[in-house]
All heavy atoms as an XYZ file, in Angstrom:
811
protein
N      98.063    116.708     99.778
C      98.165    115.304     99.421
C      97.211    114.523    100.305
O      97.007    114.841    101.465
C      99.625    114.869     99.587
C      99.841    113.593    100.270
S     101.513    112.988    100.228
C     102.001    113.378     98.552
N      96.596    113.497     99.760
C      95.640    112.662    100.510
C      96.373    111.420    101.090
O      97.183    110.806    100.398
C      94.488    112.214     99.662
C      93.614    113.378     99.244
C      92.373    112.863     98.538
N      91.617    113.946     97.980
C      90.620    114.574     98.712
N      90.339    114.184     99.913
N      89.972    115.555     98.140
N      95.968    111.049    102.296
C      96.532    109.831    102.908
C      95.917    108.619    102.263
O      94.698    108.545    102.140
C      96.237    109.819    104.407
C      96.731    108.569    105.060
C      96.857    111.041    105.099
N      96.738    107.648    101.826
C      96.190    106.420    101.240
C      95.594    105.514    102.303
O      95.918    105.612    103.435
C      97.397    105.779    100.556
C      98.539    106.237    101.362
C      98.176    107.647    101.811
N      94.680    104.616    101.898
C      94.144    103.622    102.795
C      95.176    102.567    102.991
O      95.595    101.868    102.092
C      92.858    103.026    102.226
C      92.256    101.981    103.141
C      90.935    101.496    102.605
N      90.360    100.543    103.480
C      89.729    100.799    104.611
N      89.586    102.041    105.034
N      89.236     99.851    105.367
N      95.655    102.393    104.274
C      96.642    101.403    104.611
C      96.084    100.239    105.368
O      96.715     99.183    105.467
C      97.726    102.056    105.427
C      98.450    103.258    104.750
C      99.385    103.944    105.690
C      99.131    102.808    103.484
N      94.884    100.385    105.916
C      94.239     99.316    106.676
C      94.004     98.137    105.727
O      93.529     98.267    104.647
C      92.915     99.784    107.299
C      92.161     98.642    107.958
C      93.161    100.883    108.318
N      94.403     96.956    106.177
C      94.262     95.736    105.401
C      95.486     95.402    104.596
O      95.588     94.306    104.081
N      96.458     96.325    104.519
C      97.667     96.013    103.821
C      98.703     95.338    104.754
O      98.680     95.556    105.973
C      98.355     97.277    103.310
C      97.618     98.062    102.220
C      98.402     99.295    101.799
C      97.339     97.182    100.998
N      99.595     94.533    104.205
C     100.651     93.964    104.959
C     101.661     95.055    105.264
O     101.750     96.049    104.523
C     101.321     92.802    104.195
C     100.463     91.560    104.143
S     101.360     90.103    103.554
C     101.887     90.616    101.935
N     102.456     94.883    106.282
C     103.447     95.905    106.696
C     104.308     96.318    105.530
O     104.563     97.522    105.356
C     104.264     95.372    107.881
N     104.859     95.385    104.812
C     105.765     95.720    103.718
C     105.049     96.540    102.639
O     105.620     97.521    102.101
C     106.422     94.430    103.085
C     105.371     93.559    102.406
C     107.570     94.776    102.172
N     103.799     96.252    102.332
C     103.043     97.000    101.343
C     102.662     98.379    101.865
O     102.645     99.369    101.134
C     101.771     96.219    100.932
C     102.103     94.955    100.245
O     103.157     94.868     99.576
O     101.347     93.980    100.418
N     102.328     98.483    103.177
C     102.025     99.785    103.774
C     103.207    100.715    103.737
O     103.056    101.898    103.386
C     101.533     99.588    105.208
N     104.395    100.194    104.037
C     105.594    100.998    103.976
C     105.867    101.501    102.568
O     106.191    102.679    102.327
C     106.839    100.194    104.430
C     106.930    100.095    105.982
C     108.285     99.626    106.427
N     108.633     98.276    105.856
C     108.395     97.133    106.465
N     107.847     97.093    107.660
N     108.745     96.020    105.911
N     105.743    100.631    101.593
C     105.992    100.979    100.178
C     104.950    102.040     99.697
O     105.315    103.003     99.020
C     105.988     99.748     99.286
C     106.270    100.003     97.890
C     107.639    100.662     97.623
O     108.587    100.320     98.398
O     107.765    101.538     96.770
N     103.698    101.861    100.047
C     102.647    102.782     99.638
C     102.919    104.139    100.245
O     102.778    105.153     99.563
C     101.239    102.255    100.090
O     101.047    100.972     99.497
C     100.148    103.195     99.710
N     103.242    104.213    101.527
C     103.547    105.494    102.166
C     104.771    106.153    101.559
O     104.729    107.363    101.261
C     103.765    105.319    103.653
N     105.780    105.380    101.334
C     107.017    105.901    100.756
C     106.761    106.486     99.360
O     107.264    107.581     99.025
C     108.106    104.865    100.709
C     109.456    105.423    100.245
C     110.595    104.456    100.314
N     110.354    103.246    101.056
C     110.569    102.019    100.573
N     111.038    101.841     99.374
N     110.364    100.968    101.317
N     105.950    105.809     98.537
C     105.662    106.267     97.202
C     104.876    107.564     97.198
O     104.989    108.359     96.289
C     104.841    105.184     96.474
N     104.150    107.869     98.285
C     103.390    109.105     98.408
C     104.160    110.187     99.109
O     103.631    111.294     99.353
C     102.093    108.866     99.146
C     101.140    107.854     98.527
C     100.206    108.559     97.530
N      99.330    107.603     96.930
C      98.011    107.533     97.146
N      97.432    108.331     97.987
N      97.327    106.617     96.504
N     105.360    109.914     99.560
C     106.176    110.882    100.265
C     105.790    111.040    101.752
O     105.973    112.110    102.295
N     105.230    109.990    102.322
C     104.841    110.020    103.713
C     105.767    109.115    104.552
O     106.342    108.169    104.020
C     103.381    109.545    103.858
C     102.347    110.390    103.097
C     101.008    109.651    103.093
C     102.242    111.776    103.703
N     105.827    109.418    105.815
C     106.596    108.602    106.755
C     105.573    107.764    107.540
O     104.469    108.148    107.837
C     107.378    109.471    107.723
C     108.479    110.238    107.081
C     108.328    111.587    106.811
C     109.664    109.624    106.673
C     109.308    112.326    106.187
C     110.643    110.324    106.031
C     110.484    111.692    105.800
N     106.057    106.540    107.872
C     105.158    105.599    108.550
C     105.751    105.301    109.895
O     106.989    105.105    110.031
C     105.018    104.316    107.776
C     103.730    103.614    107.706
C     102.580    104.565    107.303
C     103.742    102.449    106.777
N     104.901    105.248    110.958
C     105.357    104.948    112.285
C     104.353    103.942    112.908
O     103.144    104.093    112.660
C     105.400    106.203    113.164
C     106.024    105.959    114.516
O     106.322    104.818    114.861
N     106.222    106.995    115.263
N     104.815    102.951    113.600
C     103.961    101.959    114.229
C     104.224    101.936    115.740
O     105.156    101.297    116.203
C     104.225    100.565    113.653
N     103.425    102.686    116.550
C     103.648    102.723    117.994
C     103.626    101.378    118.700
O     104.276    101.224    119.717
C     102.495    103.638    118.477
C     102.013    104.387    117.308
C     102.274    103.504    116.121
N     102.877    100.397    118.177
C     102.805     99.123    118.832
C     103.896     98.131    118.374
O     103.941     97.009    118.830
C     101.441     98.462    118.691
C     101.065     98.131    117.247
O     101.722     98.686    116.344
O     100.145     97.288    117.065
N     104.760     98.599    117.482
C     105.846     97.705    116.961
C     107.180     98.427    116.895
O     107.480     99.144    115.953
C     105.518     97.274    115.532
C     104.396     96.341    115.410
C     104.735     94.987    116.047
N     103.583     94.186    116.228
C     103.059     93.324    115.370
N     103.723     93.150    114.242
N     102.022     92.658    115.639
N     107.997     98.279    117.971
C     109.309     98.911    117.931
C     110.203     98.325    116.792
O     111.057     99.047    116.310
C     109.897     98.577    119.279
C     109.057     97.546    119.916
C     107.754     97.562    119.181
N     109.924     97.101    116.370
C     110.661     96.509    115.277
C     109.934     96.626    113.955
O     110.011     95.726    113.112
C     110.929     95.028    115.625
C     109.613     94.256    115.779
O     108.546     94.877    115.981
O     109.728     92.997    115.768
N     109.225     97.693    113.748
C     108.372     97.909    112.598
C     109.163     97.702    111.287
O     108.653     97.149    110.310
C     107.788     99.293    112.568
C     107.022     99.667    111.326
C     105.938     98.877    110.937
C     107.354    100.749    110.599
C     105.220     99.199    109.758
C     106.656    101.075    109.460
C     105.603    100.310    109.047
N     110.384     98.121    111.230
C     111.201     97.962    109.978
C     111.404     96.558    109.614
O     111.709     96.184    108.459
C     112.532     98.695    110.127
C     113.436     98.175    111.207
N     113.162     98.415    112.569
C     114.513     97.381    111.108
C     114.080     97.789    113.257
N     114.927     97.162    112.444
N     111.214     95.594    110.601
C     111.408     94.172    110.320
C     110.083     93.458    110.013
O     110.057     92.378    109.471
C     112.053     93.477    111.535
C     113.417     93.986    111.946
C     113.880     93.282    113.219
C     114.414     93.752    110.825
N     108.914     94.086    110.327
C     107.645     93.478    110.117
C     107.380     93.368    108.607
O     107.613     94.279    107.827
C     106.524     94.322    110.760
N     106.851     92.190    108.227
C     106.617     91.956    106.798
C     105.158     91.535    106.538
O     104.450     92.188    105.792
C     107.546     90.870    106.240
C     107.269     90.556    104.786
C     109.001     91.280    106.405
N     104.719     90.502    107.195
C     103.408     89.937    106.901
C     102.311     90.324    107.860
O     101.181     89.792    107.743
C     103.469     88.373    106.775
C     104.350     87.957    105.600
C     103.950     87.759    108.046
N     102.587     91.161    108.817
C     101.533     91.635    109.694
C     100.614     92.588    108.954
O     101.084     93.375    108.120
C     102.105     92.341    110.931
C     102.993     91.421    111.758
O     102.531     90.294    111.977
O     104.052     91.828    112.170
N      99.313     92.565    109.271
C      98.346     93.427    108.595
C      98.027     94.685    109.415
O      97.838     94.556    110.622
C      97.076     92.646    108.312
C      97.241     91.672    107.184
C      97.709     90.385    107.406
C      96.980     92.056    105.858
C      97.861     89.487    106.369
C      97.159     91.141    104.811
C      97.595     89.888    105.084
O      97.755     89.018    104.039
N      97.861     95.805    108.780
C      97.509     97.035    109.406
C      96.009     96.948    109.755
O      95.215     96.592    108.931
C      97.746     98.231    108.480
C      97.216     99.520    109.096
C      99.211     98.344    108.140
N      95.673     97.241    111.016
C      94.279     97.169    111.493
C      93.702     98.570    111.752
O      92.488     98.750    111.860
C      94.087     96.287    112.726
C      94.449     94.864    112.436
C      94.848     96.848    113.919
N      94.580     99.616    111.855
C      94.128    100.937    112.144
C      95.158    101.931    111.680
O      96.355    101.620    111.692
C      93.885    101.064    113.679
C      93.221    102.322    114.111
C      92.875    102.255    115.566
N      93.977    101.721    116.390
C      94.250    102.082    117.604
N      93.482    102.985    118.236
N      95.234    101.584    118.292
N      94.748    103.138    111.308
C      95.706    104.121    110.922
C      95.190    105.543    111.321
O      94.003    105.773    111.505
C      95.918    104.092    109.391
C      94.773    104.748    108.579
C      95.078    104.686    107.108
O      95.081    103.621    106.537
N      95.251    105.847    106.485
N      96.149    106.457    111.488
C      95.873    107.854    111.738
C      96.886    108.694    111.042
O      98.100    108.404    111.211
C      95.862    108.142    113.251
C      95.547    109.593    113.536
C      94.226    110.027    113.560
C      96.552    110.511    113.678
C      93.919    111.319    113.765
C      96.237    111.850    113.923
C      94.954    112.249    113.926
O      94.639    113.569    114.148
N      96.532    109.696    110.311
C      95.197    110.162    110.000
C      94.451    109.151    109.147
O      95.036    108.302    108.480
C      95.414    111.472    109.219
C      96.901    111.769    109.229
C      97.578    110.539    109.734
N      93.144    109.310    109.122
C      92.221    108.459    108.366
C      92.528    108.540    106.888
O      93.090    109.545    106.391
C      90.791    108.848    108.613
C      90.350    108.661    110.062
C      90.372    107.218    110.463
O      90.008    106.349    109.692
N      90.814    106.940    111.661
N      92.181    107.497    106.101
C      92.370    107.554    104.656
C      91.657    108.760    104.049
O      90.580    109.190    104.508
C      91.678    106.246    104.173
C      91.711    105.345    105.341
C      91.603    106.238    106.533
N      92.242    109.318    103.025
C      91.725    110.499    102.294
C      91.868    111.775    103.028
O      91.405    112.812    102.544
C      90.254    110.278    101.844
C      90.069    109.052    100.987
C      90.915    109.093     99.705
O      90.955    110.146     99.069
O      91.481    108.048     99.364
N      92.462    111.835    104.244
C      92.672    113.073    104.942
C      93.745    113.850    104.188
O      94.686    113.289    103.629
C      93.145    112.838    106.340
N      93.623    115.166    104.161
C      94.614    116.046    103.515
C      95.765    116.338    104.473
O      95.508    116.794    105.598
C      93.986    117.366    103.073
C      93.025    117.262    101.889
C      93.808    117.076    100.582
O      94.951    117.483    100.485
O      93.207    116.508     99.636
N      96.977    116.019    104.055
C      98.144    116.256    104.894
C      99.270    116.805    103.973
O      99.297    116.554    102.775
C      98.673    114.969    105.589
C      97.639    114.477    106.588
C      99.040    113.909    104.599
N     100.227    117.558    104.538
C     101.400    117.972    103.746
C     102.297    116.828    103.451
O     102.348    115.840    104.184
C     102.056    119.020    104.625
C     101.348    119.034    105.921
C     100.228    118.115    105.878
N     103.075    116.974    102.395
C     104.059    115.949    102.064
C     105.038    115.828    103.220
O     105.242    116.757    103.996
C     104.831    116.355    100.790
C     105.751    115.326    100.258
C     106.271    115.780     98.909
N     107.175    114.807     98.347
C     106.882    113.720     97.737
N     105.606    113.439     97.606
N     107.794    112.878     97.290
N     105.661    114.643    103.442
C     106.572    114.363    104.548
C     105.853    114.284    105.890
O     106.510    114.380    106.905
C     107.723    115.373    104.591
C     108.595    115.351    103.346
O     108.673    114.250    102.750
O     109.176    116.340    103.030
N     104.543    114.110    105.897
C     103.801    113.944    107.160
C     104.000    112.540    107.694
O     104.310    111.586    106.919
C     102.301    114.195    106.973
O     102.095    115.531    106.643
N     103.771    112.405    108.977
C     103.840    111.090    109.645
C     102.476    110.439    109.663
O     101.496    111.086    110.049
C     104.362    111.261    111.051
C     104.546    109.940    111.835
S     105.923    108.946    111.205
C     107.290    109.962    111.650
N     102.371    109.204    109.253
C     101.128    108.456    109.342
C     101.423    107.291    110.332
O     102.425    106.596    110.198
C     100.708    107.836    107.951
C      99.492    106.977    108.086
C     100.528    108.956    106.955
N     100.516    107.151    111.304
C     100.679    106.116    112.304
C      99.798    104.902    111.969
O      98.626    105.096    111.564
C     100.230    106.652    113.673
C     101.161    107.772    114.168
C     100.861    109.120    113.840
C     102.328    107.477    114.836
C     101.707    110.104    114.264
C     103.139    108.503    115.237
C     102.844    109.792    114.944
O     103.694    110.847    115.322
N     100.366    103.743    112.074
C      99.631    102.512    111.823
C      99.773    101.590    113.023
O     100.772    101.602    113.717
C     100.106    101.792    110.515
C      99.794    102.641    109.295
C     101.558    101.470    110.548
N      98.734    100.760    113.197
C      98.732     99.751    114.276
C      98.451     98.386    113.681
O      97.672     98.255    112.715
C      97.709    100.079    115.370
C      98.074    101.275    116.168
C      98.649    101.256    117.367
C      97.779    102.650    115.881
N      98.837    102.526    117.870
C      98.308    103.436    116.941
C      97.193    103.321    114.818
C      98.191    104.794    116.958
C      97.078    104.674    114.822
C      97.591    105.428    115.897
N      99.067     97.387    114.269
C      98.915     96.022    113.778
C      98.087     95.157    114.720
O      97.705     94.037    114.337
C     100.239     95.344    113.523
C     101.007     96.083    112.455
C     101.948     97.056    112.746
C     100.759     95.776    111.106
C     102.618     97.713    111.721
C     101.453     96.418    110.099
C     102.378     97.357    110.411
N      97.819     95.631    115.907
C      97.012     94.879    116.893
C      95.941     95.803    117.410
O      96.164     97.026    117.545
C      97.872     94.398    118.065
C      98.914     93.416    117.652
O      98.591     92.498    116.919
O     100.059     93.539    118.089
N      94.734     95.230    117.660
C      93.724     95.995    118.278
C      94.080     96.212    119.761
O      94.636     95.295    120.350
C      92.375     95.262    118.243
C      91.753     95.284    116.876
C      91.722     94.134    116.097
C      91.185     96.412    116.378
C      91.156     94.158    114.853
C      90.614     96.461    115.115
C      90.601     95.319    114.339
N      93.825     97.397    120.274
C      94.027     97.645    121.698
C      92.916     96.968    122.557
O      91.974     96.468    122.031
N      93.090     96.990    123.860
C      92.064     96.375    124.730
C      90.724     97.022    124.504
O      90.597     98.224    124.490
C      92.563     96.645    126.128
C      93.980     97.136    125.984
C      94.193     97.611    124.592
N      89.711     96.205    124.299
C      88.338     96.691    124.149
C      88.040     97.310    122.818
O      87.026     97.915    122.612
N      88.889     97.120    121.788
C      88.676     97.733    120.496
C      88.158     96.784    119.441
O      88.157     97.123    118.284
C      90.002     98.387    119.983
C      90.376     99.570    120.733
C      91.555    100.209    120.035
O      91.617    100.208    118.800
O      92.442    100.720    120.746
N      87.805     95.627    119.808
C      87.334     94.637    118.792
C      88.311     93.527    118.654
O      88.901     93.092    119.584
N      88.537     93.101    117.487
C      89.364     91.903    117.341
C      88.599     90.662    117.758
O      87.766     90.753    118.668
N      88.782     89.590    117.126
C      88.001     88.368    117.409
C      88.239     87.864    118.802
O      87.258     87.666    119.526
N      89.436     87.651    119.203
C      89.672     87.112    120.517
C      89.128     85.699    120.648
O      88.681     85.063    119.692
N      89.175     85.191    121.853
C      88.687     83.836    122.138
C      87.284     83.974    122.747
O      87.046     84.756    123.592
C      89.614     83.158    123.165
C      89.055     81.794    123.572
C      90.996     83.019    122.599
N      86.377     83.191    122.114
C      85.008     83.203    122.658
C      84.821     82.108    123.696
O      85.109     80.945    123.445
C      84.011     83.004    121.510
C      84.094     84.094    120.489
N      83.455     85.312    120.715
C      84.734     84.168    119.318
C      83.746     86.079    119.678
N      84.487     85.433    118.798
N      84.425     82.493    124.900
C      84.233     81.559    125.983
C      82.772     81.518    126.352
O      82.075     82.486    126.158
C      85.077     81.995    127.148
C      86.574     81.987    126.871
C      87.416     82.489    127.994
O      86.844     82.749    129.086
O      88.591     82.614    127.843
N      82.331     80.388    126.912
C      80.909     80.353    127.343
C      80.660     81.330    128.450
O      81.498     81.624    129.289
C      80.733     78.901    127.818
C      82.118     78.384    128.061
C      83.043     79.175    127.194
N      79.464     81.885    128.456
C      79.050     82.804    129.524
C      78.567     81.968    130.691
O      77.677     81.162    130.552
C      77.984     83.728    129.043
C      78.448     84.650    128.022
C      77.386     85.478    127.412
N      76.375     85.952    128.345
C      75.289     86.564    128.016
N      75.028     86.799    126.749
N      74.437     86.952    128.920
N      79.169     82.124    131.856
C      78.770     81.347    133.027
C      78.407     82.325    134.145
O      79.200     83.222    134.413
C      79.864     80.411    133.494
C      80.218     79.456    132.370
C      79.505     79.683    134.763
C      81.360     78.519    132.631
N      77.279     82.291    134.790
C      76.205     81.340    134.509
C      75.514     81.744    133.207
O      75.488     82.920    132.809
C      75.300     81.432    135.676
C      75.481     82.788    136.201
C      76.926     83.117    135.906
N      74.997     80.723    132.550
C      74.288     80.980    131.294
C      73.016     81.827    131.596
O      72.438     81.710    132.626
C      73.883     79.683    130.626
C      75.080     78.962    130.127
C      74.770     77.810    129.263
N      73.659     76.992    129.738
C      73.372     75.808    129.224
N      74.108     75.273    128.333
N      72.323     75.146    129.663
N      72.603     82.622    130.622
C      71.411     83.420    130.839
C      70.173     82.517    130.919
O      70.185     81.380    130.427
C      71.347     84.299    129.580
C      72.255     83.682    128.596
C      73.226     82.897    129.330
N      69.119     82.989    131.607
C      67.893     82.184    131.686
C      67.381     81.852    130.312
O      67.448     82.634    129.356
C      66.913     83.086    132.451
C      67.754     84.123    133.075
C      68.989     84.296    132.281
N      66.812     80.644    130.223
C      66.310     80.152    128.891
C      64.884     80.615    128.602
O      64.481     80.555    127.500
C      66.422     78.673    128.855
C      67.823     78.194    128.868
C      67.870     76.727    128.918
N      68.539     76.357    130.180
C      68.747     75.162    130.566
N      68.377     74.130    129.820
N      69.341     74.937    131.703
N      64.168     81.080    129.625
C      62.841     81.527    129.417
C      61.788     80.388    129.282
O      62.175     79.222    129.240
N      60.523     80.675    129.279
C      59.461     79.708    129.162
C      59.429     78.711    130.323
O      59.880     79.029    131.440
N      58.861     77.539    130.049
C      58.752     76.550    131.134
C      60.066     76.004    131.607
O      60.226     75.588    132.713
C      57.870     75.399    130.653
C      56.407     75.759    130.360
C      55.706     74.578    129.755
C      55.758     76.225    131.632
N      61.103     76.011    130.769
C      62.417     75.464    131.099
C      63.143     76.402    132.076
O      64.179     75.992    132.611
C      63.235     75.281    129.879
C      62.618     74.319    128.933
C      63.476     74.136    127.725
N      63.613     72.716    127.496
C      64.699     72.138    127.040
N      65.743     72.817    126.689
N      64.719     70.841    126.895
N      62.659     77.577    132.299
C      63.378     78.546    133.149
C      63.454     78.076    134.590
O      64.445     78.259    135.246
C      62.707     79.898    133.088
C      63.449     80.968    133.897
C      62.842     82.270    133.651
N      63.697     83.234    134.347
C      63.463     84.517    134.328
N      62.444     85.008    133.623
N      64.266     85.339    134.954
N      62.465     77.361    135.036
C      62.398     76.884    136.420
C      63.317     75.699    136.682
O      63.862     75.557    137.739
C      60.958     76.576    136.832
C      60.074     77.808    136.801
C      60.479     78.874    137.773
O      60.963     78.545    138.853
O      60.386     80.058    137.440
N      63.402     74.769    135.725
C      64.153     73.531    135.938
C      65.322     73.438    134.978
O      65.212     73.743    133.808
C      63.249     72.339    135.738
C      62.006     72.256    136.691
C      61.109     71.123    136.210
C      62.481     72.094    138.092
N      66.461     72.986    135.482
C      67.641     72.716    134.660
C      67.513     71.320    134.079
O      66.853     70.472    134.650
C      68.913     72.866    135.439
C      69.168     74.277    135.911
O      68.875     75.193    135.082
O      69.724     74.452    136.997
N      68.147     71.109    132.975
C      68.182     69.782    132.398
C      69.039     68.889    133.277
O      70.021     69.352    133.868
C      68.804     69.849    130.998
C      68.004     70.619    129.983
C      66.779     69.842    129.529
O      65.754     69.943    130.208
O      66.852     69.169    128.550
N      68.699     67.619    133.415
C      69.498     66.711    134.215
C      70.931     66.606    133.623
O      71.099     66.497    132.430
C      68.776     65.361    134.079
C      67.431     65.668    133.581
C      67.525     66.969    132.865
N      71.875     66.729    134.517
C      73.256     66.601    134.113
C      73.877     67.855    133.460
O      74.939     67.859    132.971
N      73.081     68.926    133.476
C      73.593     70.234    132.909
C      74.674     70.759    133.792
O      74.448     71.009    134.974
C      72.414     71.177    132.802
C      72.787     72.397    131.993
O      73.939     72.582    131.582
O      71.892     73.253    131.775
N      75.918     70.943    133.293
C      77.003     71.426    134.126
C      76.869     72.895    134.493
O      77.546     73.355    135.413
C      78.268     71.180    133.264
C      77.751     71.233    131.874
C      76.358     70.660    131.923
N      76.026     73.632    133.778
C      75.886     75.067    134.069
C      74.488     75.264    134.703
O      73.480     75.182    134.023
C      75.965     75.874    132.767
C      77.230     75.629    132.010
C      77.186     74.923    130.819
C      78.433     76.083    132.469
C      78.337     74.672    130.073
C      79.598     75.831    131.757
C      79.521     75.115    130.573
O      80.718     74.905    129.857
N      74.509     75.545    135.970
C      73.184     75.752    136.612
C      72.739     77.208    136.355
O      73.544     78.111    136.373
C      73.281     75.502    138.136
O      74.328     76.314    138.639
C      73.576     74.020    138.429
N      71.447     77.357    136.202
C      70.854     78.654    135.964
C      70.196     79.065    137.279
O      69.354     78.368    137.839
C      69.803     78.612    134.825
C      69.137     79.971    134.684
C      70.464     78.101    133.555
N      70.602     80.237    137.742
C      69.987     80.742    138.962
C      68.705     81.492    138.610
O      68.755     82.441    137.802
C      70.964     81.698    139.709
C      72.310     81.020    140.075
C      73.234     82.062    140.681
C      72.065     79.869    141.023
N      67.597     81.087    139.200
C      66.307     81.726    138.890
C      66.030     82.794    139.948
O      66.335     82.631    141.101
C      65.180     80.693    138.896
O      65.510     79.630    138.047
N      65.332     83.842    139.554
C      64.913     84.823    140.510
C      63.590     84.468    141.017
O      62.794     83.785    140.361
C      64.882     86.219    139.834
O      64.040     86.196    138.760
N      63.259     84.836    142.281
C      61.964     84.428    142.876
C      60.789     84.991    142.249
O      60.701     85.894    141.509
C      62.064     84.881    144.321
C      63.218     85.803    144.420
C      64.033     85.610    143.199
């Protein structure tokens, strides 16, 4: 039997899809997985289309782990990288981010 693609499905749909194929679903990052409804699957193991025996366990995750992607919050890089060209030597007046130049 082939593992269905669960990534992108809501928790309730992922559970139903796995159950219909005779697979068990486990979510290591959600101890309350049976209560999750609208969270989206972001990763699964085994991968979609992998051959597994009936009654196999498929693991799904709803959050990206540290360093695995996910949008997160984008913050300004301080100090800002050098701008290059003639502006590299002088900062703009009133610029709150000073650029450190190398000699």
